N, CA, C and O atoms as a CHARMM CRD file, in Angstrom:
* protein
*
  356
    1    1 MET  N      0.19500  -8.69900  27.58800 PROA 1      0.00000
    2    1 MET  CA     0.25600 -10.24600  26.40100 PROA 1      0.00000
    3    1 MET  C      1.61900  -9.78400  26.26200 PROA 1      0.00000
    4    1 MET  O      1.98300  -8.69400  26.70500 PROA 1      0.00000
    5    2 LYS  N      2.51700 -10.73400  25.54900 PROA 2      0.00000
    6    2 LYS  CA     3.76200 -11.08600  25.84500 PROA 2      0.00000
    7    2 LYS  C      3.67300 -10.94200  24.13200 PROA 2      0.00000
    8    2 LYS  O      2.95200 -11.39300  23.24100 PROA 2      0.00000
    9    3 ALA  N      4.32000 -10.44400  24.18900 PROA 3      0.00000
   10    3 ALA  CA     4.98700 -10.20300  22.14900 PROA 3      0.00000
   11    3 ALA  C      5.91200 -10.92400  21.48000 PROA 3      0.00000
   12    3 ALA  O      7.13300 -10.85400  21.61600 PROA 3      0.00000
   13    4 ARG  N      5.53900 -11.34300  21.04200 PROA 4      0.00000
   14    4 ARG  CA     6.25100 -12.10500  20.10700 PROA 4      0.00000
   15    4 ARG  C      7.39100 -11.80500  19.40500 PROA 4      0.00000
   16    4 ARG  O      7.43400 -10.81200  18.67900 PROA 4      0.00000
   17    5 LYS  N      8.67900 -12.84200  19.59200 PROA 5      0.00000
   18    5 LYS  CA    10.54700 -12.20400  18.90300 PROA 5      0.00000
   19    5 LYS  C      9.98000 -12.59600  17.48700 PROA 5      0.00000
   20    5 LYS  O      9.64100 -11.71200  16.69900 PROA 5      0.00000
   21    6 ASN  N      9.87900 -13.95500  17.16800 PROA 6      0.00000
   22    6 ASN  CA     9.62300 -13.85500  15.85700 PROA 6      0.00000
   23    6 ASN  C      8.71400 -13.78700  15.13700 PROA 6      0.00000
   24    6 ASN  O      8.51900 -14.70100  14.33600 PROA 6      0.00000
   25    7 TRP  N      7.87700 -12.68900  15.19500 PROA 7      0.00000
   26    7 TRP  CA     6.09700 -12.38100  14.85600 PROA 7      0.00000
   27    7 TRP  C      6.03900 -12.68900  13.66700 PROA 7      0.00000
   28    7 TRP  O      5.38300 -13.65000  13.26600 PROA 7      0.00000
   29    8 TRP  N      7.02900 -11.56800  12.58100 PROA 8      0.00000
   30    8 TRP  CA     6.70400 -12.43900  10.86800 PROA 8      0.00000
   31    8 TRP  C      6.24900 -13.84400  11.36400 PROA 8      0.00000
   32    8 TRP  O      5.10400 -14.19900  11.64400 PROA 8      0.00000
   33    9 ARG  N      7.76700 -14.79000  11.42400 PROA 9      0.00000
   34    9 ARG  CA     8.05400 -16.00900  11.67400 PROA 9      0.00000
   35    9 ARG  C      6.40300 -16.39200  11.27500 PROA 9      0.00000
   36    9 ARG  O      5.99100 -16.90900  10.23600 PROA 9      0.00000
   37   10 TRP  N      5.84000 -16.07200  12.14600 PROA 10     0.00000
   38   10 TRP  CA     4.66600 -16.46200  13.48200 PROA 10     0.00000
   39   10 TRP  C      3.00200 -15.94000  12.48300 PROA 10     0.00000
   40   10 TRP  O      1.84900 -16.22700  12.80600 PROA 10     0.00000
   41   11 LEU  N      3.49000 -15.08100  11.19200 PROA 11     0.00000
   42   11 LEU  CA     2.89900 -14.85800  10.75900 PROA 11     0.00000
   43   11 LEU  C      2.62400 -15.54000   9.58600 PROA 11     0.00000
   44   11 LEU  O      1.55300 -16.12700   9.43200 PROA 11     0.00000
   45   12 VAL  N      3.22800 -15.52200   9.00200 PROA 12     0.00000
   46   12 VAL  CA     3.84700 -16.92900   7.84200 PROA 12     0.00000
   47   12 VAL  C      3.98200 -18.38900   7.86300 PROA 12     0.00000
   48   12 VAL  O      4.00700 -19.38700   7.14200 PROA 12     0.00000
   49   13 GLY  N      4.05300 -17.99400   9.03500 PROA 13     0.00000
   50   13 GLY  CA     4.82300 -19.92900   9.12700 PROA 13     0.00000
   51   13 GLY  C      5.80100 -19.94700   9.70900 PROA 13     0.00000
   52   13 GLY  O      5.94600 -19.16600  10.64900 PROA 13     0.00000
   53   14 SER  N      6.90900 -20.93600   9.31500 PROA 14     0.00000
   54   14 SER  CA     8.22600 -21.45600   9.23900 PROA 14     0.00000
   55   14 SER  C      9.16500 -21.25900   8.25100 PROA 14     0.00000
   56   14 SER  O      8.56800 -21.75400   7.29500 PROA 14     0.00000
   57   15 ALA  N     10.32600 -20.84200   7.78000 PROA 15     0.00000
   58   15 ALA  CA    10.64300 -20.53900   7.10700 PROA 15     0.00000
   59   15 ALA  C     11.06800 -21.39600   6.00000 PROA 15     0.00000
   60   15 ALA  O     12.00400 -21.37100   5.20000 PROA 15     0.00000
   61   16 ASP  N      9.85700 -22.32500   6.26600 PROA 16     0.00000
   62   16 ASP  CA    10.12200 -23.84400   4.93500 PROA 16     0.00000
   63   16 ASP  C      9.15800 -23.91700   4.56900 PROA 16     0.00000
   64   16 ASP  O      8.96600 -24.53500   3.52100 PROA 16     0.00000
   65   17 ASP  N      7.82700 -23.16500   5.44400 PROA 17     0.00000
   66   17 ASP  CA     6.44100 -23.13200   4.43900 PROA 17     0.00000
   67   17 ASP  C      6.81300 -22.35300   3.24200 PROA 17     0.00000
   68   17 ASP  O      7.92700 -21.88600   3.00300 PROA 17     0.00000
   69   18 ARG  N      5.51000 -22.25100   2.35300 PROA 18     0.00000
   70   18 ARG  CA     5.00000 -20.92500   1.27800 PROA 18     0.00000
   71   18 ARG  C      4.62900 -20.51500   2.35800 PROA 18     0.00000
   72   18 ARG  O      4.40900 -20.98000   3.47600 PROA 18     0.00000
   73   19 VAL  N      4.56600 -19.00000   1.55700 PROA 19     0.00000
   74   19 VAL  CA     3.84100 -17.85200   2.07700 PROA 19     0.00000
   75   19 VAL  C      2.81600 -18.16900   2.13600 PROA 19     0.00000
   76   19 VAL  O      2.24800 -18.89000   1.31600 PROA 19     0.00000
   77   20 SER  N      2.25000 -17.60100   3.33100 PROA 20     0.00000
   78   20 SER  CA     0.63600 -17.63000   3.57200 PROA 20     0.00000
   79   20 SER  C     -0.20200 -16.66100   2.90700 PROA 20     0.00000
   80   20 SER  O      0.04200 -15.46900   3.09300 PROA 20     0.00000
   81   21 SER  N     -1.81000 -17.24500   1.64000 PROA 21     0.00000
   82   21 SER  CA    -2.23900 -16.35900   1.15900 PROA 21     0.00000
   83   21 SER  C     -2.48400 -15.31100   1.63800 PROA 21     0.00000
   84   21 SER  O     -2.10900 -14.23700   1.16900 PROA 21     0.00000
   85   22 SER  N     -3.05600 -15.43800   2.50400 PROA 22     0.00000
   86   22 SER  CA    -3.35700 -14.05200   4.18900 PROA 22     0.00000
   87   22 SER  C     -2.70500 -13.22400   3.75600 PROA 22     0.00000
   88   22 SER  O     -3.30700 -12.57200   2.90300 PROA 22     0.00000
   89   23 VAL  N     -1.29300 -12.78200   4.01400 PROA 23     0.00000
   90   23 VAL  CA    -0.08400 -12.10200   4.19300 PROA 23     0.00000
   91   23 VAL  C     -0.21200 -11.53200   2.42100 PROA 23     0.00000
   92   23 VAL  O     -0.12000 -10.30900   2.53300 PROA 23     0.00000
   93   24 ILE  N     -0.35700 -11.82200   1.07100 PROA 24     0.00000
   94   24 ILE  CA    -0.28200 -11.30600   0.41600 PROA 24     0.00000
   95   24 ILE  C     -1.70700 -10.62700   0.07000 PROA 24     0.00000
   96   24 ILE  O     -1.73000  -9.59600  -0.60300 PROA 24     0.00000
   97   25 ASP  N     -3.40700 -11.48600   0.75000 PROA 25     0.00000
   98   25 ASP  CA    -4.00200 -10.46000   0.69300 PROA 25     0.00000
   99   25 ASP  C     -4.11100  -9.36500   1.65400 PROA 25     0.00000
  100   25 ASP  O     -5.02400  -8.54100   1.60200 PROA 25     0.00000
  101   26 ILE  N     -3.10000  -9.35300   2.61100 PROA 26     0.00000
  102   26 ILE  CA    -3.56300  -8.14500   3.16700 PROA 26     0.00000
  103   26 ILE  C     -2.20600  -6.84400   3.30000 PROA 26     0.00000
  104   26 ILE  O     -2.26600  -5.65700   3.62200 PROA 26     0.00000
  105   27 LEU  N     -0.84900  -7.87700   2.81900 PROA 27     0.00000
  106   27 LEU  CA    -0.35700  -6.25500   1.28600 PROA 27     0.00000
  107   27 LEU  C     -1.04200  -6.35800   0.28600 PROA 27     0.00000
  108   27 LEU  O     -0.63100  -5.67500  -0.65200 PROA 27     0.00000
  109   28 GLY  N     -2.17000  -7.09700   0.04800 PROA 28     0.00000
  110   28 GLY  CA    -3.32700  -6.23900  -1.56100 PROA 28     0.00000
  111   28 GLY  C     -4.06700  -5.41500  -0.96800 PROA 28     0.00000
  112   28 GLY  O     -4.70200  -4.82600  -1.84300 PROA 28     0.00000
  113   29 HSD  N     -4.39100  -4.97700   0.20400 PROA 29     0.00000
  114   29 HSD  CA    -4.82200  -4.22700   0.79700 PROA 29     0.00000
  115   29 HSD  C     -4.73500  -2.85800   0.96300 PROA 29     0.00000
  116   29 HSD  O     -5.19300  -1.74200   0.72100 PROA 29     0.00000
  117   30 ARG  N     -3.62700  -3.76900   1.68700 PROA 30     0.00000
  118   30 ARG  CA    -2.44900  -1.99600   1.29000 PROA 30     0.00000
  119   30 ARG  C     -1.89700  -1.17500   0.13500 PROA 30     0.00000
  120   30 ARG  O     -1.67000   0.00900  -0.11100 PROA 30     0.00000
  121   31 TYR  N     -1.82100  -2.00500  -0.27900 PROA 31     0.00000
  122   31 TYR  CA    -2.01000  -1.90000  -1.75900 PROA 31     0.00000
  123   31 TYR  C     -2.91000  -1.06800  -2.34700 PROA 31     0.00000
  124   31 TYR  O     -2.69100   0.04900  -2.81600 PROA 31     0.00000
  125   32 ASP  N     -4.23900  -1.84500  -2.28200 PROA 32     0.00000
  126   32 ASP  CA    -5.07700  -1.46700  -2.97900 PROA 32     0.00000
  127   32 ASP  C     -5.35000   0.38900  -2.20600 PROA 32     0.00000
  128   32 ASP  O     -5.30700   1.45000  -2.82800 PROA 32     0.00000
  129   33 ARG  N     -5.63200   0.16500  -0.62000 PROA 33     0.00000
  130   33 ARG  CA    -5.54500   1.85200  -0.48800 PROA 33     0.00000
  131   33 ARG  C     -5.34900   2.57000  -0.43500 PROA 33     0.00000
  132   33 ARG  O     -6.18700   3.43500  -0.18000 PROA 33     0.00000
  133   34 GLU  N     -3.20000   3.02300  -0.76100 PROA 34     0.00000
  134   34 GLU  CA    -2.12100   3.60900  -0.80800 PROA 34     0.00000
  135   34 GLU  C     -2.34100   4.27000  -1.60500 PROA 34     0.00000
  136   34 GLU  O     -2.20600   5.47100  -1.37300 PROA 34     0.00000
  137   35 LYS  N     -2.89500   3.74200  -3.26700 PROA 35     0.00000
  138   35 LYS  CA    -3.55800   4.15300  -4.67200 PROA 35     0.00000
  139   35 LYS  C     -4.30100   5.28500  -4.39500 PROA 35     0.00000
  140   35 LYS  O     -4.20200   6.50300  -4.54800 PROA 35     0.00000
  141   36 GLN  N     -5.40900   4.14100  -3.74000 PROA 36     0.00000
  142   36 GLN  CA    -7.27300   5.43100  -3.29300 PROA 36     0.00000
  143   36 GLN  C     -6.48300   6.38600  -2.87100 PROA 36     0.00000
  144   36 GLN  O     -6.54000   7.46100  -3.46700 PROA 36     0.00000
  145   37 GLN  N     -5.56600   6.23100  -1.75700 PROA 37     0.00000
  146   37 GLN  CA    -5.78100   7.60100  -1.53400 PROA 37     0.00000
  147   37 GLN  C     -4.86900   8.45200  -2.09200 PROA 37     0.00000
  148   37 GLN  O     -5.01100   9.65000  -1.84500 PROA 37     0.00000
  149   38 ALA  N     -3.49500   7.92100  -3.15000 PROA 38     0.00000
  150   38 ALA  CA    -2.66500   9.11700  -4.25100 PROA 38     0.00000
  151   38 ALA  C     -3.64700   9.48800  -4.92300 PROA 38     0.00000
  152   38 ALA  O     -3.66600  10.64400  -5.34600 PROA 38     0.00000
  153   39 MET  N     -4.89400   8.44500  -5.23700 PROA 39     0.00000
  154   39 MET  CA    -5.78400   8.76200  -5.82300 PROA 39     0.00000
  155   39 MET  C     -6.89300  10.21400  -5.86000 PROA 39     0.00000
  156   39 MET  O     -7.47500  10.78300  -6.78400 PROA 39     0.00000
  157   40 ARG  N     -6.84500  10.38800  -4.74900 PROA 40     0.00000
  158   40 ARG  CA    -8.50200  11.43800  -3.42700 PROA 40     0.00000
  159   40 ARG  C     -7.15400  12.89100  -3.82100 PROA 40     0.00000
  160   40 ARG  O     -7.19700  13.84500  -4.59800 PROA 40     0.00000
  161   41 TYR  N     -5.84600  12.29000  -2.61200 PROA 41     0.00000
  162   41 TYR  CA    -5.31100  13.76700  -2.83100 PROA 41     0.00000
  163   41 TYR  C     -4.65900  14.49100  -4.35300 PROA 41     0.00000
  164   41 TYR  O     -4.04700  15.55300  -4.24900 PROA 41     0.00000
  165   42 SER  N     -4.83300  13.85800  -5.71100 PROA 42     0.00000
  166   42 SER  CA    -5.17000  14.62300  -6.65000 PROA 42     0.00000
  167   42 SER  C     -6.27300  14.59100  -6.91400 PROA 42     0.00000
  168   42 SER  O     -6.81200  15.57500  -7.42200 PROA 42     0.00000
  169   43 GLN  N     -6.41100  14.35900  -6.86000 PROA 43     0.00000
  170   43 GLN  CA    -7.71700  14.63300  -6.93900 PROA 43     0.00000
  171   43 GLN  C     -8.19900  16.22900  -6.99400 PROA 43     0.00000
  172   43 GLN  O     -8.65100  17.00500  -7.83600 PROA 43     0.00000
  173   44 HSD  N     -7.79000  16.25000  -5.43000 PROA 44     0.00000
  174   44 HSD  CA    -8.35000  17.58200  -4.30600 PROA 44     0.00000
  175   44 HSD  C     -7.77500  18.38400  -4.91000 PROA 44     0.00000
  176   44 HSD  O     -8.28200  19.46900  -5.19700 PROA 44     0.00000
  177   45 ALA  N     -6.12300  17.89800  -5.36800 PROA 45     0.00000
  178   45 ALA  CA    -5.94800  19.22700  -5.68700 PROA 45     0.00000
  179   45 ALA  C     -5.81400  20.12700  -6.58300 PROA 45     0.00000
  180   45 ALA  O     -5.45600  21.29700  -6.44600 PROA 45     0.00000
  181   46 GLU  N     -6.29600  19.20300  -8.09300 PROA 46     0.00000
  182   46 GLU  CA    -6.56300  19.48600  -9.32800 PROA 46     0.00000
  183   46 GLU  C     -7.86300  20.61200  -8.72200 PROA 46     0.00000
  184   46 GLU  O     -8.08000  21.58900  -9.44000 PROA 46     0.00000
  185   47 ARG  N     -8.71500  20.46300  -7.40400 PROA 47     0.00000
  186   47 ARG  CA    -9.75800  21.61600  -7.28500 PROA 47     0.00000
  187   47 ARG  C     -9.59200  22.84100  -6.71600 PROA 47     0.00000
  188   47 ARG  O    -10.09100  23.95700  -6.86500 PROA 47     0.00000
  189   48 MET  N     -8.48500  22.17500  -5.79500 PROA 48     0.00000
  190   48 MET  CA    -7.77900  23.52100  -5.06400 PROA 48     0.00000
  191   48 MET  C     -7.13100  24.86700  -5.65500 PROA 48     0.00000
  192   48 MET  O     -6.33300  24.96500  -6.58700 PROA 48     0.00000
  193   49 ARG  N     -7.67700  25.84700  -4.87900 PROA 49     0.00000
  194   49 ARG  CA    -7.28200  27.67700  -5.38100 PROA 49     0.00000
  195   49 ARG  C     -5.83700  27.81100  -6.02100 PROA 49     0.00000
  196   49 ARG  O     -5.25400  28.04300  -7.08000 PROA 49     0.00000
  197   50 TYR  N     -5.55200  27.37200  -4.06100 PROA 50     0.00000
  198   50 TYR  CA    -3.96800  28.34500  -3.92500 PROA 50     0.00000
  199   50 TYR  C     -3.07800  27.09400  -4.98900 PROA 50     0.00000
  200   50 TYR  O     -3.40100  26.05700  -5.56900 PROA 50     0.00000
  201   51 PRO  N     -2.28700  27.60200  -4.88500 PROA 51     0.00000
  202   51 PRO  CA    -1.08200  26.94800  -5.80000 PROA 51     0.00000
  203   51 PRO  C     -0.05400  26.22500  -4.39500 PROA 51     0.00000
  204   51 PRO  O      0.54300  25.17600  -4.63700 PROA 51     0.00000
  205   52 GLN  N      0.07800  26.85600  -2.99800 PROA 52     0.00000
  206   52 GLN  CA     0.76200  26.56500  -2.13900 PROA 52     0.00000
  207   52 GLN  C      0.16200  24.88900  -1.71500 PROA 52     0.00000
  208   52 GLN  O      0.94800  23.95300  -1.57400 PROA 52     0.00000
  209   53 PHE  N     -1.52400  24.72800  -1.53500 PROA 53     0.00000
  210   53 PHE  CA    -2.40400  23.85700  -0.92700 PROA 53     0.00000
  211   53 PHE  C     -2.23500  22.45700  -2.28100 PROA 53     0.00000
  212   53 PHE  O     -2.26900  21.23100  -2.17300 PROA 53     0.00000
  213   54 ARG  N     -2.04600  23.40200  -3.52100 PROA 54     0.00000
  214   54 ARG  CA    -2.67300  21.79400  -4.13300 PROA 54     0.00000
  215   54 ARG  C     -1.17200  21.29100  -4.67300 PROA 54     0.00000
  216   54 ARG  O     -1.16300  20.18700  -5.21800 PROA 54     0.00000
  217   55 GLU  N      0.61300  22.29700  -4.52500 PROA 55     0.00000
  218   55 GLU  CA     1.74500  21.59400  -4.66800 PROA 55     0.00000
  219   55 GLU  C      1.64000  20.35400  -2.44300 PROA 55     0.00000
  220   55 GLU  O      1.44000  19.15700  -2.23900 PROA 55     0.00000
  221   56 ALA  N      1.82600  21.19700  -1.72000 PROA 56     0.00000
  222   56 ALA  CA     1.38000  20.16900  -0.80900 PROA 56     0.00000
  223   56 ALA  C      0.37500  19.28400  -0.78100 PROA 56     0.00000
  224   56 ALA  O      0.62900  18.49300   0.12700 PROA 56     0.00000
  225   57 LEU  N     -1.06000  18.88900  -1.52500 PROA 57     0.00000
  226   57 LEU  CA    -1.70600  17.02500  -1.80300 PROA 57     0.00000
  227   57 LEU  C     -1.15400  16.78300  -2.97200 PROA 57     0.00000
  228   57 LEU  O     -1.25200  15.55800  -3.03600 PROA 57     0.00000
  229   58 LEU  N     -0.41200  17.28600  -4.36600 PROA 58     0.00000
  230   58 LEU  CA     0.98200  16.45500  -4.55800 PROA 58     0.00000
  231   58 LEU  C      2.27400  16.34300  -4.37600 PROA 58     0.00000
  232   58 LEU  O      3.08000  16.17100  -5.29000 PROA 58     0.00000
  233   59 ARG  N      2.43200  16.39500  -3.68800 PROA 59     0.00000
  234   59 ARG  CA     3.42600  15.62500  -2.69000 PROA 59     0.00000
  235   59 ARG  C      2.92500  14.60700  -1.56800 PROA 59     0.00000
  236   59 ARG  O      3.60100  13.68700  -1.10800 PROA 59     0.00000
  237   60 ILE  N      1.82000  14.88500  -1.26600 PROA 60     0.00000
  238   60 ILE  CA     1.41600  13.25900  -0.40400 PROA 60     0.00000
  239   60 ILE  C      0.90500  12.73000  -1.27200 PROA 60     0.00000
  240   60 ILE  O      1.05000  11.50800  -1.27800 PROA 60     0.00000
  241   61 ALA  N      0.16400  13.28100  -2.28600 PROA 61     0.00000
  242   61 ALA  CA    -0.17400  12.01000  -3.18300 PROA 61     0.00000
  243   61 ALA  C      1.14800  11.06800  -3.44400 PROA 61     0.00000
  244   61 ALA  O      1.19200   9.90800  -3.03700 PROA 61     0.00000
  245   62 SER  N      2.36500  11.77800  -4.26500 PROA 62     0.00000
  246   62 SER  CA     3.40500  11.35200  -4.62200 PROA 62     0.00000
  247   62 SER  C      3.71500  10.20300  -3.27300 PROA 62     0.00000
  248   62 SER  O      3.45400   9.03900  -2.96900 PROA 62     0.00000
  249   63 GLU  N      4.12600  10.87800  -2.96700 PROA 63     0.00000
  250   63 GLU  CA     3.95000   9.72400  -1.61700 PROA 63     0.00000
  251   63 GLU  C      2.91200   8.47300  -0.80700 PROA 63     0.00000
  252   63 GLU  O      3.03400   8.04200   0.34000 PROA 63     0.00000
  253   64 GLU  N      2.55300   8.34200  -1.17500 PROA 64     0.00000
  254   64 GLU  CA     1.30600   7.55900  -1.58100 PROA 64     0.00000
  255   64 GLU  C      2.06000   6.66300  -2.43400 PROA 64     0.00000
  256   64 GLU  O      2.07900   5.44400  -2.26100 PROA 64     0.00000
  257   65 GLU  N      2.49600   7.09100  -3.08100 PROA 65     0.00000
  258   65 GLU  CA     2.23000   6.03900  -4.89400 PROA 65     0.00000
  259   65 GLU  C      3.66500   5.26700  -4.24600 PROA 65     0.00000
  260   65 GLU  O      4.18700   4.18700  -4.52300 PROA 65     0.00000
  261   66 LYS  N      4.02800   6.33500  -3.27300 PROA 66     0.00000
  262   66 LYS  CA     5.44900   5.86500  -2.90500 PROA 66     0.00000
  263   66 LYS  C      5.08500   4.51400  -2.51500 PROA 66     0.00000
  264   66 LYS  O      5.24200   3.35500  -2.90100 PROA 66     0.00000
  265   67 HSD  N      4.45000   5.26200  -1.44800 PROA 67     0.00000
  266   67 HSD  CA     4.29900   3.53600  -0.39000 PROA 67     0.00000
  267   67 HSD  C      3.53500   2.84900  -1.42900 PROA 67     0.00000
  268   67 HSD  O      3.14700   1.82000  -0.87600 PROA 67     0.00000
  269   68 ALA  N      3.13100   2.85500  -2.56300 PROA 68     0.00000
  270   68 ALA  CA     2.52700   1.79400  -3.08300 PROA 68     0.00000
  271   68 ALA  C      3.28800   1.18900  -3.77200 PROA 68     0.00000
  272   68 ALA  O      2.91100   0.04300  -4.01400 PROA 68     0.00000
  273   69 GLY  N      4.50800   1.56700  -4.33400 PROA 69     0.00000
  274   69 GLY  CA     5.14900   0.96500  -4.98600 PROA 69     0.00000
  275   69 GLY  C      6.21100   0.16600  -4.05300 PROA 69     0.00000
  276   69 GLY  O      6.97200  -0.62800  -4.60600 PROA 69     0.00000
  277   70 LEU  N      6.27300   0.34900  -2.73500 PROA 70     0.00000
  278   70 LEU  CA     7.08900  -0.23400  -1.53200 PROA 70     0.00000
  279   70 LEU  C      6.53900  -1.54400  -1.35300 PROA 70     0.00000
  280   70 LEU  O      7.17300  -2.58200  -1.16100 PROA 70     0.00000
  281   71 ILE  N      4.73400  -1.33200  -1.46900 PROA 71     0.00000
  282   71 ILE  CA     3.87700  -2.17600  -0.96400 PROA 71     0.00000
  283   71 ILE  C      4.27200  -3.42200  -2.39800 PROA 71     0.00000
  284   71 ILE  O      4.64300  -4.53400  -2.02200 PROA 71     0.00000
  285   72 GLU  N      4.18500  -3.20400  -3.75400 PROA 72     0.00000
  286   72 GLU  CA     3.97000  -3.87800  -4.85000 PROA 72     0.00000
  287   72 GLU  C      5.03400  -4.00500  -5.19100 PROA 72     0.00000
  288   72 GLU  O      5.10700  -4.18500  -6.40700 PROA 72     0.00000
  289   73 GLY  N      6.76900  -3.99500  -4.23500 PROA 73     0.00000
  290   73 GLY  CA     7.49100  -5.08800  -5.11600 PROA 73     0.00000
  291   73 GLY  C      7.58100  -6.16600  -3.68400 PROA 73     0.00000
  292   73 GLY  O      8.27000  -7.18000  -3.79600 PROA 73     0.00000
  293   74 LYS  N      6.84400  -5.88400  -2.34100 PROA 74     0.00000
  294   74 LYS  CA     6.95400  -6.91600  -1.76100 PROA 74     0.00000
  295   74 LYS  C      6.10400  -8.02100  -2.26200 PROA 74     0.00000
  296   74 LYS  O      6.51900  -9.16500  -2.44600 PROA 74     0.00000
  297   75 ILE  N      4.83300  -7.59900  -2.48400 PROA 75     0.00000
  298   75 ILE  CA     3.77000  -8.80700  -3.20100 PROA 75     0.00000
  299   75 ILE  C      4.68200  -9.13400  -4.35900 PROA 75     0.00000
  300   75 ILE  O      5.37300 -10.15300  -4.37500 PROA 75     0.00000
  301   76 LYS  N      4.66900  -8.55900  -4.97800 PROA 76     0.00000
  302   76 LYS  CA     5.90500  -8.99300  -6.89100 PROA 76     0.00000
  303   76 LYS  C      6.75700 -10.05500  -5.40400 PROA 76     0.00000
  304   76 LYS  O      5.97700 -10.95700  -5.09800 PROA 76     0.00000
  305   77 ALA  N      7.23600 -10.07100  -5.08500 PROA 77     0.00000
  306   77 ALA  CA     8.86500 -10.87700  -3.99900 PROA 77     0.00000
  307   77 ALA  C      8.01300 -11.72300  -3.61200 PROA 77     0.00000
  308   77 ALA  O      8.00000 -12.55600  -4.51800 PROA 77     0.00000
  309   78 LEU  N      7.25900 -12.04700  -2.80100 PROA 78     0.00000
  310   78 LEU  CA     6.73800 -13.26200  -1.94400 PROA 78     0.00000
  311   78 LEU  C      5.60500 -14.29400  -3.27600 PROA 78     0.00000
  312   78 LEU  O      5.05900 -15.38000  -3.08200 PROA 78     0.00000
  313   79 GLY  N      5.58800 -13.62100  -4.27000 PROA 79     0.00000
  314   79 GLY  CA     4.89700 -14.14400  -5.80600 PROA 79     0.00000
  315   79 GLY  C      3.63800 -14.33300  -6.03000 PROA 79     0.00000
  316   79 GLY  O      3.07600 -15.18200  -6.72300 PROA 79     0.00000
  317   80 GLY  N      3.08700 -13.19100  -5.17800 PROA 80     0.00000
  318   80 GLY  CA     1.84400 -12.89100  -5.35100 PROA 80     0.00000
  319   80 GLY  C      0.93000 -11.48300  -6.58400 PROA 80     0.00000
  320   80 GLY  O      1.59800 -10.55800  -7.04500 PROA 80     0.00000
  321   81 LYS  N     -0.60600 -11.63600  -6.89800 PROA 81     0.00000
  322   81 LYS  CA    -0.88000 -11.07600  -7.85400 PROA 81     0.00000
  323   81 LYS  C     -1.20800  -9.50700  -7.66600 PROA 81     0.00000
  324   81 LYS  O     -2.17300  -9.32400  -6.92400 PROA 81     0.00000
  325   82 LEU  N     -0.73000  -8.56800  -8.07600 PROA 82     0.00000
  326   82 LEU  CA    -1.40900  -6.48300  -8.06500 PROA 82     0.00000
  327   82 LEU  C     -2.20800  -7.31200  -7.83100 PROA 82     0.00000
  328   82 LEU  O     -2.22600  -8.48700  -8.19600 PROA 82     0.00000
  329   83 PRO  N     -3.51000  -6.27500  -6.68600 PROA 83     0.00000
  330   83 PRO  CA    -4.94300  -6.22500  -6.55300 PROA 83     0.00000
  331   83 PRO  C     -5.73100  -5.49400  -8.21100 PROA 83     0.00000
  332   83 PRO  O     -4.85100  -5.34000  -9.05700 PROA 83     0.00000
  333   84 ASP  N     -6.74600  -5.19200  -8.56600 PROA 84     0.00000
  334   84 ASP  CA    -6.69900  -4.75700  -9.20000 PROA 84     0.00000
  335   84 ASP  C     -7.36000  -2.88300  -8.33000 PROA 84     0.00000
  336   84 ASP  O     -7.86100  -2.48200  -7.27900 PROA 84     0.00000
  337   85 VAL  N     -7.21500  -2.71500  -8.74500 PROA 85     0.00000
  338   85 VAL  CA    -7.42500  -0.81200  -8.22600 PROA 85     0.00000
  339   85 VAL  C     -8.69300  -0.40200  -7.77400 PROA 85     0.00000
  340   85 VAL  O     -9.21400  -0.99400  -8.71900 PROA 85     0.00000
  341   86 ILE  N     -9.73700   0.11400  -7.13700 PROA 86     0.00000
  342   86 ILE  CA   -10.95300   0.16600  -8.07100 PROA 86     0.00000
  343   86 ILE  C    -11.17300   2.13500  -8.31300 PROA 86     0.00000
  344   86 ILE  O    -11.78000   2.73400  -7.42400 PROA 86     0.00000
  345   87 PRO  N    -10.67400   2.87100  -9.44000 PROA 87     0.00000
  346   87 PRO  CA   -10.34500   4.21700  -9.37200 PROA 87     0.00000
  347   87 PRO  C    -11.61500   4.76200  -8.63200 PROA 87     0.00000
  348   87 PRO  O    -12.72500   4.23200  -8.68000 PROA 87     0.00000
  349   88 ILE  N    -11.23700   6.07700  -7.83000 PROA 88     0.00000
  350   88 ILE  CA   -11.21600   6.65000  -7.19900 PROA 88     0.00000
  351   88 ILE  C    -12.51500   7.90100  -7.67500 PROA 88     0.00000
  352   88 ILE  O    -12.31900   8.33600  -8.81000 PROA 88     0.00000
  353   89 PHE  N    -13.49300   8.36800  -7.11300 PROA 89     0.00000
  354   89 PHE  CA   -14.29300   9.60000  -8.56900 PROA 89     0.00000
  355   89 PHE  C    -14.68400  10.70000  -7.43100 PROA 89     0.00000
  356   89 PHE  O    -15.24300  11.74800  -7.75200 PROA 89     0.00000
């Protein structure tokens, strides 16, 4: 299979077209997953007995939050609305 040189343009259409809602949907799904992962790591950290493991999980949760923040910025830049994140218990 031949790789597309302008894959982004292929995905969203030409530069003159309005950004496809499917791109925003994909980003919204990724945002939701990153936020949920951050919640999971934080919840596991609360139950962690050893402080070094707790700190490691909290660092990972922080990285997941950063990823979600980057995706949030892209969604807003494209004119999309952030999805409601379903809390993890």
